[in-house]
HTML snippet that shows the backbone in 3Dmol.js (N, CA, C, O; Angstrom):
<script src="https://3Dmol.org/build/3Dmol-min.js"></script>
<div id="view" style="width:600px;height:400px;position:relative"></div>
<script>
const pdb = `
ATOM      1  N   MET A   1       0.875  -0.873   0.271  1.00  0.00           N
ATOM      2  CA  MET A   1       0.009  -0.218   0.044  1.00  0.00           C
ATOM      3  C   MET A   1       0.605   1.467   0.169  1.00  0.00           C
ATOM      4  O   MET A   1       0.038   2.548   0.009  1.00  0.00           O
ATOM      5  N   ILE A   2       1.717   1.168   0.455  1.00  0.00           N
ATOM      6  CA  ILE A   2       3.107   2.668   1.265  1.00  0.00           C
ATOM      7  C   ILE A   2       3.249   2.307  -0.984  1.00  0.00           C
ATOM      8  O   ILE A   2       2.613   3.076  -1.705  1.00  0.00           O
ATOM      9  N   ILE A   3       3.944   1.363  -1.527  1.00  0.00           N
ATOM     10  CA  ILE A   3       4.705   1.630  -2.467  1.00  0.00           C
ATOM     11  C   ILE A   3       3.944   2.331  -4.086  1.00  0.00           C
ATOM     12  O   ILE A   3       4.245   2.874  -5.149  1.00  0.00           O
ATOM     13  N   ASN A   4       2.460   1.678  -3.048  1.00  0.00           N
ATOM     14  CA  ASN A   4       0.996   2.407  -4.981  1.00  0.00           C
ATOM     15  C   ASN A   4       0.805   3.562  -4.245  1.00  0.00           C
ATOM     16  O   ASN A   4       0.369   4.360  -5.074  1.00  0.00           O
ATOM     17  N   PHE A   5       0.899   4.303  -2.823  1.00  0.00           N
ATOM     18  CA  PHE A   5       0.759   5.425  -2.792  1.00  0.00           C
ATOM     19  C   PHE A   5       1.954   5.918  -3.029  1.00  0.00           C
ATOM     20  O   PHE A   5       1.755   6.907  -3.735  1.00  0.00           O
ATOM     21  N   VAL A   6       3.254   5.778  -2.817  1.00  0.00           N
ATOM     22  CA  VAL A   6       4.338   6.177  -3.734  1.00  0.00           C
ATOM     23  C   VAL A   6       4.451   6.773  -4.730  1.00  0.00           C
ATOM     24  O   VAL A   6       5.058   7.833  -4.882  1.00  0.00           O
ATOM     25  N   LEU A   7       3.792   6.066  -5.641  1.00  0.00           N
ATOM     26  CA  LEU A   7       3.469   5.423  -6.690  1.00  0.00           C
ATOM     27  C   LEU A   7       2.419   6.660  -7.848  1.00  0.00           C
ATOM     28  O   LEU A   7       2.638   7.034  -9.000  1.00  0.00           O
ATOM     29  N   ALA A   8       1.501   6.927  -7.062  1.00  0.00           N
ATOM     30  CA  ALA A   8       1.010   7.836  -7.146  1.00  0.00           C
ATOM     31  C   ALA A   8       1.082   9.167  -6.615  1.00  0.00           C
ATOM     32  O   ALA A   8       0.586  10.133  -7.194  1.00  0.00           O
ATOM     33  N   VAL A   9       1.776   9.239  -5.372  1.00  0.00           N
ATOM     34  CA  VAL A   9       2.029  10.982  -5.180  1.00  0.00           C
ATOM     35  C   VAL A   9       3.134  11.340  -6.641  1.00  0.00           C
ATOM     36  O   VAL A   9       3.296  12.398  -7.248  1.00  0.00           O
ATOM     37  N   LEU A  10       3.571  10.377  -6.789  1.00  0.00           N
ATOM     38  CA  LEU A  10       4.999  10.605  -7.870  1.00  0.00           C
ATOM     39  C   LEU A  10       4.603  10.793  -9.238  1.00  0.00           C
ATOM     40  O   LEU A  10       5.504  11.122 -10.009  1.00  0.00           O
ATOM     41  N   GLY A  11       3.274  10.633  -9.771  1.00  0.00           N
ATOM     42  CA  GLY A  11       2.347  10.458 -11.068  1.00  0.00           C
ATOM     43  C   GLY A  11       2.224   9.721 -11.746  1.00  0.00           C
ATOM     44  O   GLY A  11       1.391   9.779 -12.650  1.00  0.00           O
ATOM     45  N   LEU A  12       3.203   8.526 -11.506  1.00  0.00           N
ATOM     46  CA  LEU A  12       3.430   7.438 -12.022  1.00  0.00           C
ATOM     47  C   LEU A  12       2.128   6.579 -11.849  1.00  0.00           C
ATOM     48  O   LEU A  12       2.282   5.398 -11.538  1.00  0.00           O
ATOM     49  N   ASN A  13       0.576   7.180 -12.062  1.00  0.00           N
ATOM     50  CA  ASN A  13      -0.301   6.597 -11.929  1.00  0.00           C
ATOM     51  C   ASN A  13      -0.731   4.965 -12.682  1.00  0.00           C
ATOM     52  O   ASN A  13      -1.465   4.109 -12.188  1.00  0.00           O
ATOM     53  N   ILE A  14      -0.129   4.923 -13.768  1.00  0.00           N
ATOM     54  CA  ILE A  14       0.165   3.727 -14.670  1.00  0.00           C
ATOM     55  C   ILE A  14       0.677   2.706 -14.173  1.00  0.00           C
ATOM     56  O   ILE A  14       0.064   1.656 -13.983  1.00  0.00           O
ATOM     57  N   ILE A  15       1.997   2.929 -13.877  1.00  0.00           N
ATOM     58  CA  ILE A  15       2.980   1.668 -12.341  1.00  0.00           C
ATOM     59  C   ILE A  15       1.912   1.580 -11.493  1.00  0.00           C
ATOM     60  O   ILE A  15       1.482   0.454 -11.244  1.00  0.00           O
ATOM     61  N   SER A  16       1.311   2.693 -10.917  1.00  0.00           N
ATOM     62  CA  SER A  16       1.227   2.842  -9.752  1.00  0.00           C
ATOM     63  C   SER A  16      -0.705   1.977  -9.750  1.00  0.00           C
ATOM     64  O   SER A  16      -1.388   1.931  -8.726  1.00  0.00           O
ATOM     65  N   MET A  17      -1.095   1.512 -10.898  1.00  0.00           N
ATOM     66  CA  MET A  17      -2.049   0.631 -11.170  1.00  0.00           C
ATOM     67  C   MET A  17      -1.776  -0.806 -11.454  1.00  0.00           C
ATOM     68  O   MET A  17      -2.322  -1.814 -11.005  1.00  0.00           O
ATOM     69  N   ILE A  18      -0.630  -0.638 -12.456  1.00  0.00           N
ATOM     70  CA  ILE A  18      -0.487  -2.148 -12.596  1.00  0.00           C
ATOM     71  C   ILE A  18       0.124  -2.974 -11.081  1.00  0.00           C
ATOM     72  O   ILE A  18      -0.050  -4.179 -10.897  1.00  0.00           O
ATOM     73  N   PHE A  19       0.771  -2.162 -10.195  1.00  0.00           N
ATOM     74  CA  PHE A  19       0.839  -2.570  -8.933  1.00  0.00           C
ATOM     75  C   PHE A  19       0.307  -3.212  -8.289  1.00  0.00           C
ATOM     76  O   PHE A  19       0.640  -4.142  -7.554  1.00  0.00           O
ATOM     77  N   GLY A  20      -1.335  -2.364  -8.720  1.00  0.00           N
ATOM     78  CA  GLY A  20      -2.233  -2.774  -7.560  1.00  0.00           C
ATOM     79  C   GLY A  20      -3.087  -4.083  -8.288  1.00  0.00           C
ATOM     80  O   GLY A  20      -3.713  -4.910  -7.624  1.00  0.00           O
ATOM     81  N   LEU A  21      -3.007  -4.096  -9.446  1.00  0.00           N
ATOM     82  CA  LEU A  21      -3.465  -5.481 -10.222  1.00  0.00           C
ATOM     83  C   LEU A  21      -2.610  -6.543 -10.055  1.00  0.00           C
ATOM     84  O   LEU A  21      -3.044  -7.683 -10.216  1.00  0.00           O
ATOM     85  N   ALA A  22      -1.571  -6.368  -9.786  1.00  0.00           N
ATOM     86  CA  ALA A  22      -0.611  -7.589  -9.382  1.00  0.00           C
ATOM     87  C   ALA A  22      -0.400  -8.086  -8.261  1.00  0.00           C
ATOM     88  O   ALA A  22       0.267  -9.082  -7.981  1.00  0.00           O
ATOM     89  N   LEU A  23      -1.266  -7.036  -7.254  1.00  0.00           N
ATOM     90  CA  LEU A  23      -1.759  -7.351  -5.989  1.00  0.00           C
ATOM     91  C   LEU A  23      -2.954  -8.023  -5.476  1.00  0.00           C
ATOM     92  O   LEU A  23      -3.194  -8.665  -4.453  1.00  0.00           O
ATOM     93  N   LEU A  24      -3.401  -7.791  -6.161  1.00  0.00           N
ATOM     94  CA  LEU A  24      -5.185  -8.303  -6.116  1.00  0.00           C
ATOM     95  C   LEU A  24      -5.337  -9.289  -6.220  1.00  0.00           C
ATOM     96  O   LEU A  24      -5.854  -9.696  -5.179  1.00  0.00           O
ATOM     97  N   VAL A  25      -5.120 -10.529  -7.329  1.00  0.00           N
ATOM     98  CA  VAL A  25      -4.761 -12.051  -6.684  1.00  0.00           C
ATOM     99  C   VAL A  25      -4.773 -11.952  -5.213  1.00  0.00           C
ATOM    100  O   VAL A  25      -5.699 -11.698  -4.442  1.00  0.00           O
ATOM    101  N   PRO A  26      -3.226 -12.274  -4.952  1.00  0.00           N
ATOM    102  CA  PRO A  26      -2.636 -12.601  -3.700  1.00  0.00           C
ATOM    103  C   PRO A  26      -3.747 -11.859  -2.951  1.00  0.00           C
ATOM    104  O   PRO A  26      -4.679 -12.615  -2.676  1.00  0.00           O
ATOM    105  N   SER A  27      -3.912 -10.624  -2.551  1.00  0.00           N
ATOM    106  CA  SER A  27      -4.950 -10.529  -1.403  1.00  0.00           C
ATOM    107  C   SER A  27      -5.934 -10.956  -1.177  1.00  0.00           C
ATOM    108  O   SER A  27      -6.374 -11.057  -0.032  1.00  0.00           O
ATOM    109  N   ILE A  28      -6.548 -11.325  -2.238  1.00  0.00           N
ATOM    110  CA  ILE A  28      -7.810 -12.121  -2.372  1.00  0.00           C
ATOM    111  C   ILE A  28      -7.961 -13.545  -1.735  1.00  0.00           C
ATOM    112  O   ILE A  28      -8.803 -14.114  -1.039  1.00  0.00           O
ATOM    113  N   SER A  29      -6.589 -13.895  -2.375  1.00  0.00           N
ATOM    114  CA  SER A  29      -6.498 -15.349  -1.685  1.00  0.00           C
ATOM    115  C   SER A  29      -6.047 -15.617  -0.316  1.00  0.00           C
ATOM    116  O   SER A  29      -6.357 -16.503   0.480  1.00  0.00           O
ATOM    117  N   ILE A  30      -5.308 -14.716  -0.250  1.00  0.00           N
ATOM    118  CA  ILE A  30      -4.916 -14.490   1.683  1.00  0.00           C
ATOM    119  C   ILE A  30      -6.379 -14.193   2.514  1.00  0.00           C
ATOM    120  O   ILE A  30      -6.692 -14.841   3.513  1.00  0.00           O
ATOM    121  N   ALA A  31      -7.116 -13.245   2.009  1.00  0.00           N
ATOM    122  CA  ALA A  31      -8.322 -13.443   2.662  1.00  0.00           C
ATOM    123  C   ALA A  31      -9.274 -14.078   2.542  1.00  0.00           C
ATOM    124  O   ALA A  31     -10.304 -13.790   3.150  1.00  0.00           O
ATOM    125  N   ALA A  32      -9.178 -15.148   1.696  1.00  0.00           N
ATOM    126  CA  ALA A  32     -10.009 -16.528   1.354  1.00  0.00           C
ATOM    127  C   ALA A  32      -9.556 -17.377   2.874  1.00  0.00           C
ATOM    128  O   ALA A  32     -10.146 -17.887   3.826  1.00  0.00           O
ATOM    129  N   ARG A  33      -8.138 -17.164   2.421  1.00  0.00           N
ATOM    130  CA  ARG A  33      -7.113 -18.461   3.720  1.00  0.00           C
ATOM    131  C   ARG A  33      -8.328 -17.821   4.512  1.00  0.00           C
ATOM    132  O   ARG A  33      -9.468 -18.285   4.518  1.00  0.00           O
ATOM    133  N   ARG A  34      -8.023 -16.995   4.996  1.00  0.00           N
ATOM    134  CA  ARG A  34      -8.378 -16.536   6.568  1.00  0.00           C
ATOM    135  C   ARG A  34      -9.398 -16.484   7.049  1.00  0.00           C
ATOM    136  O   ARG A  34      -9.541 -16.727   8.247  1.00  0.00           O
ATOM    137  N   LEU A  35     -10.729 -16.044   5.996  1.00  0.00           N
ATOM    138  CA  LEU A  35     -11.792 -16.670   6.082  1.00  0.00           C
ATOM    139  C   LEU A  35     -11.846 -17.899   6.113  1.00  0.00           C
ATOM    140  O   LEU A  35     -12.656 -17.968   7.037  1.00  0.00           O
ATOM    141  N   HIS A  36     -11.656 -18.882   5.871  1.00  0.00           N
ATOM    142  CA  HIS A  36     -11.073 -20.837   6.228  1.00  0.00           C
ATOM    143  C   HIS A  36     -10.720 -20.907   7.201  1.00  0.00           C
ATOM    144  O   HIS A  36     -11.445 -21.684   7.823  1.00  0.00           O
ATOM    145  N   ASP A  37      -9.851 -20.471   7.870  1.00  0.00           N
ATOM    146  CA  ASP A  37      -9.432 -20.360   8.713  1.00  0.00           C
ATOM    147  C   ASP A  37     -10.747 -19.913  10.213  1.00  0.00           C
ATOM    148  O   ASP A  37     -10.800 -20.468  11.310  1.00  0.00           O
ATOM    149  N   THR A  38     -11.405 -19.062   9.829  1.00  0.00           N
ATOM    150  CA  THR A  38     -11.997 -18.212  10.928  1.00  0.00           C
ATOM    151  C   THR A  38     -13.832 -19.451  10.414  1.00  0.00           C
ATOM    152  O   THR A  38     -14.927 -19.089  10.846  1.00  0.00           O
ATOM    153  N   GLY A  39     -13.727 -20.442   9.729  1.00  0.00           N
ATOM    154  CA  GLY A  39     -14.998 -21.329   9.593  1.00  0.00           C
ATOM    155  C   GLY A  39     -15.975 -20.406   8.298  1.00  0.00           C
ATOM    156  O   GLY A  39     -17.203 -20.409   8.206  1.00  0.00           O
ATOM    157  N   ARG A  40     -15.264 -19.872   7.650  1.00  0.00           N
ATOM    158  CA  ARG A  40     -16.385 -18.759   6.911  1.00  0.00           C
ATOM    159  C   ARG A  40     -15.542 -19.357   5.432  1.00  0.00           C
ATOM    160  O   ARG A  40     -14.343 -19.603   5.561  1.00  0.00           O
ATOM    161  N   THR A  41     -16.209 -19.581   4.023  1.00  0.00           N
ATOM    162  CA  THR A  41     -16.191 -19.073   2.578  1.00  0.00           C
ATOM    163  C   THR A  41     -15.509 -17.940   2.165  1.00  0.00           C
ATOM    164  O   THR A  41     -15.670 -16.776   2.532  1.00  0.00           O
ATOM    165  N   GLY A  42     -14.640 -18.456   1.272  1.00  0.00           N
ATOM    166  CA  GLY A  42     -13.580 -17.204   0.706  1.00  0.00           C
ATOM    167  C   GLY A  42     -14.931 -16.335   0.114  1.00  0.00           C
ATOM    168  O   GLY A  42     -14.931 -15.105   0.063  1.00  0.00           O
ATOM    169  N   TRP A  43     -15.920 -17.063  -0.261  1.00  0.00           N
ATOM    170  CA  TRP A  43     -17.001 -15.780  -1.177  1.00  0.00           C
ATOM    171  C   TRP A  43     -17.850 -14.376   0.058  1.00  0.00           C
ATOM    172  O   TRP A  43     -18.390 -13.295  -0.177  1.00  0.00           O
ATOM    173  N   TRP A  44     -17.586 -15.110   1.274  1.00  0.00           N
ATOM    174  CA  TRP A  44     -17.899 -13.723   2.377  1.00  0.00           C
ATOM    175  C   TRP A  44     -16.771 -12.333   2.447  1.00  0.00           C
ATOM    176  O   TRP A  44     -16.621 -11.473   3.315  1.00  0.00           O
ATOM    177  N   GLN A  45     -16.121 -12.546   1.195  1.00  0.00           N
ATOM    178  CA  GLN A  45     -15.577 -11.320   0.708  1.00  0.00           C
ATOM    179  C   GLN A  45     -16.254 -10.078  -0.127  1.00  0.00           C
ATOM    180  O   GLN A  45     -15.803  -8.936  -0.208  1.00  0.00           O
ATOM    181  N   LEU A  46     -17.541 -10.631  -0.773  1.00  0.00           N
ATOM    182  CA  LEU A  46     -17.689  -9.750  -1.187  1.00  0.00           C
ATOM    183  C   LEU A  46     -18.763  -8.855  -0.426  1.00  0.00           C
ATOM    184  O   LEU A  46     -19.492  -7.980  -0.892  1.00  0.00           O
ATOM    185  N   ILE A  47     -18.662  -9.281   0.760  1.00  0.00           N
ATOM    186  CA  ILE A  47     -19.384  -8.662   1.787  1.00  0.00           C
ATOM    187  C   ILE A  47     -19.170  -6.976   1.529  1.00  0.00           C
ATOM    188  O   ILE A  47     -19.973  -6.057   1.681  1.00  0.00           O
ATOM    189  N   ALA A  48     -17.775  -6.968   1.083  1.00  0.00           N
ATOM    190  CA  ALA A  48     -17.126  -5.378   0.850  1.00  0.00           C
ATOM    191  C   ALA A  48     -17.799  -5.088   0.260  1.00  0.00           C
ATOM    192  O   ALA A  48     -17.672  -3.869   0.371  1.00  0.00           O
ATOM    193  N   LEU A  49     -18.823  -5.288  -0.639  1.00  0.00           N
ATOM    194  CA  LEU A  49     -19.162  -4.236  -1.763  1.00  0.00           C
ATOM    195  C   LEU A  49     -20.478  -3.890  -1.375  1.00  0.00           C
ATOM    196  O   LEU A  49     -21.331  -3.633  -2.224  1.00  0.00           O
ATOM    197  N   ILE A  50     -20.729  -3.862  -0.065  1.00  0.00           N
ATOM    198  CA  ILE A  50     -21.649  -3.483   0.566  1.00  0.00           C
ATOM    199  C   ILE A  50     -21.114  -1.641   1.015  1.00  0.00           C
ATOM    200  O   ILE A  50     -19.948  -1.654   1.410  1.00  0.00           O
ATOM    201  N   PRO A  51     -21.572  -0.573   1.014  1.00  0.00           N
ATOM    202  CA  PRO A  51     -21.242   0.355   1.284  1.00  0.00           C
ATOM    203  C   PRO A  51     -21.042   0.690   2.586  1.00  0.00           C
ATOM    204  O   PRO A  51     -21.895   0.295   3.381  1.00  0.00           O
ATOM    205  N   LEU A  52     -19.837   1.520   3.132  1.00  0.00           N
ATOM    206  CA  LEU A  52     -18.986   1.233   4.714  1.00  0.00           C
ATOM    207  C   LEU A  52     -19.511   0.206   5.569  1.00  0.00           C
ATOM    208  O   LEU A  52     -18.839  -0.077   6.561  1.00  0.00           O
ATOM    209  N   ILE A  53     -20.375  -0.281   5.406  1.00  0.00           N
ATOM    210  CA  ILE A  53     -20.410  -1.521   6.778  1.00  0.00           C
ATOM    211  C   ILE A  53     -20.213  -3.051   6.242  1.00  0.00           C
ATOM    212  O   ILE A  53     -20.212  -4.075   6.925  1.00  0.00           O
ATOM    213  N   GLY A  54     -20.081  -2.951   5.139  1.00  0.00           N
ATOM    214  CA  GLY A  54     -19.332  -4.167   4.181  1.00  0.00           C
ATOM    215  C   GLY A  54     -18.194  -4.336   4.851  1.00  0.00           C
ATOM    216  O   GLY A  54     -18.009  -5.411   5.421  1.00  0.00           O
ATOM    217  N   ILE A  55     -17.200  -3.286   4.907  1.00  0.00           N
ATOM    218  CA  ILE A  55     -15.929  -3.628   4.771  1.00  0.00           C
ATOM    219  C   ILE A  55     -15.297  -4.008   6.598  1.00  0.00           C
ATOM    220  O   ILE A  55     -14.390  -4.712   7.041  1.00  0.00           O
ATOM    221  N   ILE A  56     -16.033  -3.377   7.038  1.00  0.00           N
ATOM    222  CA  ILE A  56     -16.220  -3.192   8.512  1.00  0.00           C
ATOM    223  C   ILE A  56     -16.382  -4.513   9.096  1.00  0.00           C
ATOM    224  O   ILE A  56     -15.639  -5.006   9.945  1.00  0.00           O
ATOM    225  N   ILE A  57     -17.918  -5.313   8.319  1.00  0.00           N
ATOM    226  CA  ILE A  57     -17.808  -6.635   9.088  1.00  0.00           C
ATOM    227  C   ILE A  57     -16.570  -8.158   8.594  1.00  0.00           C
ATOM    228  O   ILE A  57     -16.180  -9.253   8.998  1.00  0.00           O
ATOM    229  N   LEU A  58     -16.426  -7.229   7.531  1.00  0.00           N
ATOM    230  CA  LEU A  58     -15.282  -8.386   6.718  1.00  0.00           C
ATOM    231  C   LEU A  58     -13.855  -8.299   7.447  1.00  0.00           C
ATOM    232  O   LEU A  58     -13.085  -9.249   7.582  1.00  0.00           O
ATOM    233  N   ILE A  59     -13.596  -6.685   7.995  1.00  0.00           N
ATOM    234  CA  ILE A  59     -12.282  -6.873   8.942  1.00  0.00           C
ATOM    235  C   ILE A  59     -12.746  -7.405  10.410  1.00  0.00           C
ATOM    236  O   ILE A  59     -11.897  -7.940  11.121  1.00  0.00           O
ATOM    237  N   VAL A  60     -13.852  -7.288  10.789  1.00  0.00           N
ATOM    238  CA  VAL A  60     -14.247  -7.763  12.083  1.00  0.00           C
ATOM    239  C   VAL A  60     -13.889  -9.752  11.693  1.00  0.00           C
ATOM    240  O   VAL A  60     -13.171 -10.519  12.335  1.00  0.00           O
ATOM    241  N   PHE A  61     -14.690 -10.021  10.478  1.00  0.00           N
ATOM    242  CA  PHE A  61     -14.213 -11.472  10.405  1.00  0.00           C
ATOM    243  C   PHE A  61     -12.979 -12.081  10.458  1.00  0.00           C
ATOM    244  O   PHE A  61     -12.692 -13.115  11.059  1.00  0.00           O
ATOM    245  N   LEU A  62     -11.879 -10.989   9.426  1.00  0.00           N
ATOM    246  CA  LEU A  62     -10.737 -11.519   9.406  1.00  0.00           C
ATOM    247  C   LEU A  62      -9.885 -11.181  10.612  1.00  0.00           C
ATOM    248  O   LEU A  62      -8.691 -11.457  10.487  1.00  0.00           O
ATOM    249  N   VAL A  63     -10.277 -10.624  11.780  1.00  0.00           N
ATOM    250  CA  VAL A  63      -9.181 -10.518  12.879  1.00  0.00           C
ATOM    251  C   VAL A  63     -10.048 -11.437  13.943  1.00  0.00           C
ATOM    252  O   VAL A  63      -9.825 -11.253  15.139  1.00  0.00           O
ATOM    253  N   GLN A  64     -11.032 -12.425  13.550  1.00  0.00           N
ATOM    254  CA  GLN A  64     -11.536 -13.323  15.011  1.00  0.00           C
ATOM    255  C   GLN A  64     -10.345 -14.684  14.385  1.00  0.00           C
ATOM    256  O   GLN A  64      -9.831 -15.106  13.349  1.00  0.00           O
ATOM    257  N   ASP A  65     -10.413 -14.954  16.028  1.00  0.00           N
ATOM    258  CA  ASP A  65      -9.195 -15.574  16.219  1.00  0.00           C
ATOM    259  C   ASP A  65      -9.285 -17.218  15.154  1.00  0.00           C
ATOM    260  O   ASP A  65     -10.265 -17.075  14.424  1.00  0.00           O
ATOM    261  N   SER A  66      -8.877 -18.062  14.985  1.00  0.00           N
ATOM    262  CA  SER A  66      -9.571 -19.621  14.384  1.00  0.00           C
ATOM    263  C   SER A  66     -10.020 -20.588  14.983  1.00  0.00           C
ATOM    264  O   SER A  66      -9.755 -20.720  16.178  1.00  0.00           O
ATOM    265  N   HIS A  67     -10.515 -21.164  14.567  1.00  0.00           N
ATOM    266  CA  HIS A  67     -11.402 -22.054  14.783  1.00  0.00           C
ATOM    267  C   HIS A  67     -10.283 -23.536  15.182  1.00  0.00           C
ATOM    268  O   HIS A  67      -9.239 -23.670  14.543  1.00  0.00           O
ATOM    269  N   ASP A  68     -10.640 -24.449  16.176  1.00  0.00           N
ATOM    270  CA  ASP A  68      -9.767 -25.349  16.493  1.00  0.00           C
ATOM    271  C   ASP A  68      -9.289 -26.258  14.421  1.00  0.00           C
ATOM    272  O   ASP A  68      -8.467 -26.100  13.518  1.00  0.00           O
ATOM    273  N   THR A  69     -10.583 -27.197  14.773  1.00  0.00           N
ATOM    274  CA  THR A  69     -11.057 -27.902  13.205  1.00  0.00           C
ATOM    275  C   THR A  69     -12.016 -27.463  12.721  1.00  0.00           C
ATOM    276  O   THR A  69     -13.000 -27.315  13.445  1.00  0.00           O
ATOM    277  N   ASN A  70     -12.074 -27.129  11.455  1.00  0.00           N
ATOM    278  CA  ASN A  70     -13.185 -26.758  10.556  1.00  0.00           C
ATOM    279  C   ASN A  70     -13.311 -27.637   9.889  1.00  0.00           C
ATOM    280  O   ASN A  70     -12.818 -28.717  10.213  1.00  0.00           O
ATOM    281  N   GLU A  71     -14.108 -27.466   8.567  1.00  0.00           N
ATOM    282  CA  GLU A  71     -13.972 -28.325   7.476  1.00  0.00           C
ATOM    283  C   GLU A  71     -12.807 -27.312   6.369  1.00  0.00           C
ATOM    284  O   GLU A  71     -13.175 -27.348   5.195  1.00  0.00           O
ATOM    285  N   TYR A  72     -11.860 -26.690   6.551  1.00  0.00           N
ATOM    286  CA  TYR A  72     -10.931 -26.723   5.470  1.00  0.00           C
ATOM    287  C   TYR A  72      -9.680 -27.064   6.553  1.00  0.00           C
ATOM    288  O   TYR A  72      -8.646 -26.620   6.054  1.00  0.00           O
ATOM    289  N   GLY A  73      -9.436 -27.629   7.722  1.00  0.00           N
ATOM    290  CA  GLY A  73      -8.520 -28.298   8.278  1.00  0.00           C
ATOM    291  C   GLY A  73      -8.220 -27.922   9.807  1.00  0.00           C
ATOM    292  O   GLY A  73      -9.231 -27.577  10.419  1.00  0.00           O
ATOM    293  N   VAL A  74      -7.264 -27.921  10.397  1.00  0.00           N
ATOM    294  CA  VAL A  74      -6.597 -27.606  11.049  1.00  0.00           C
ATOM    295  C   VAL A  74      -6.379 -26.619  11.797  1.00  0.00           C
ATOM    296  O   VAL A  74      -5.263 -26.279  11.402  1.00  0.00           O
ATOM    297  N   ASN A  75      -6.736 -25.708  12.838  1.00  0.00           N
ATOM    298  CA  ASN A  75      -5.700 -24.268  13.202  1.00  0.00           C
ATOM    299  C   ASN A  75      -4.536 -24.336  13.333  1.00  0.00           C
ATOM    300  O   ASN A  75      -3.924 -25.056  14.122  1.00  0.00           O
ATOM    301  N   PRO A  76      -3.950 -23.297  12.270  1.00  0.00           N
ATOM    302  CA  PRO A  76      -2.443 -23.434  11.907  1.00  0.00           C
ATOM    303  C   PRO A  76      -1.526 -23.377  13.383  1.00  0.00           C
ATOM    304  O   PRO A  76      -0.440 -23.914  13.599  1.00  0.00           O
ATOM    305  N   LYS A  77      -2.548 -22.344  14.515  1.00  0.00           N
ATOM    306  CA  LYS A  77      -1.573 -22.045  15.598  1.00  0.00           C
ATOM    307  C   LYS A  77      -1.892 -22.973  16.246  1.00  0.00           C
ATOM    308  O   LYS A  77      -1.880 -22.615  17.424  1.00  0.00           O
ATOM    309  N   SER A  78      -2.226 -24.157  16.140  1.00  0.00           N
ATOM    310  CA  SER A  78      -2.312 -25.430  16.908  1.00  0.00           C
ATOM    311  C   SER A  78      -1.503 -26.740  17.194  1.00  0.00           C
ATOM    312  O   SER A  78      -1.559 -27.712  17.947  1.00  0.00           O
ATOM    313  N   GLY A  79      -0.503 -26.102  15.904  1.00  0.00           N
ATOM    314  CA  GLY A  79       0.705 -26.780  16.163  1.00  0.00           C
ATOM    315  C   GLY A  79       0.733 -28.583  15.360  1.00  0.00           C
ATOM    316  O   GLY A  79       1.715 -29.242  15.019  1.00  0.00           O
ATOM    317  N   GLU A  80      -0.544 -28.884  15.288  1.00  0.00           N
ATOM    318  CA  GLU A  80      -0.925 -30.385  14.891  1.00  0.00           C
ATOM    319  C   GLU A  80      -0.520 -30.062  13.048  1.00  0.00           C
ATOM    320  O   GLU A  80      -0.888 -29.125  12.340  1.00  0.00           O
ATOM    321  N   LEU A  81       0.388 -31.291  12.702  1.00  0.00           N
ATOM    322  CA  LEU A  81       0.314 -31.381  11.503  1.00  0.00           C
ATOM    323  C   LEU A  81      -1.128 -32.420  10.718  1.00  0.00           C
ATOM    324  O   LEU A  81      -1.612 -33.489  11.091  1.00  0.00           O
ATOM    325  N   ALA A  82      -1.371 -31.784   9.870  1.00  0.00           N
ATOM    326  CA  ALA A  82      -2.352 -31.979   8.990  1.00  0.00           C
ATOM    327  C   ALA A  82      -2.734 -33.335   8.284  1.00  0.00           C
ATOM    328  O   ALA A  82      -3.671 -33.373   7.486  1.00  0.00           O
TER     329      ALA A  82
END
`;
const viewer = $3Dmol.createViewer("view");
viewer.addModel(pdb, "pdb");
viewer.setStyle({}, {cartoon: {color: "spectrum"}});
viewer.zoomTo();
viewer.render();
</script>
């Protein structure tokens, strides 16, 4: 985000957009993995499309602690191997 901001301030908007698009897929996959750790599907990311309240709800979901086990696997913090 910092690099994207610096590029935009320097007037390199095209490079800033390319950089943002390059990070889009990894960001979606990381958020989906985090939602899976909390027992939700990755489709919950779409709640962010609801203005204002949607992003707040998504942040709350992403910061919750992982369940011990769920349908996607074992809690990574538990130290158990799958």
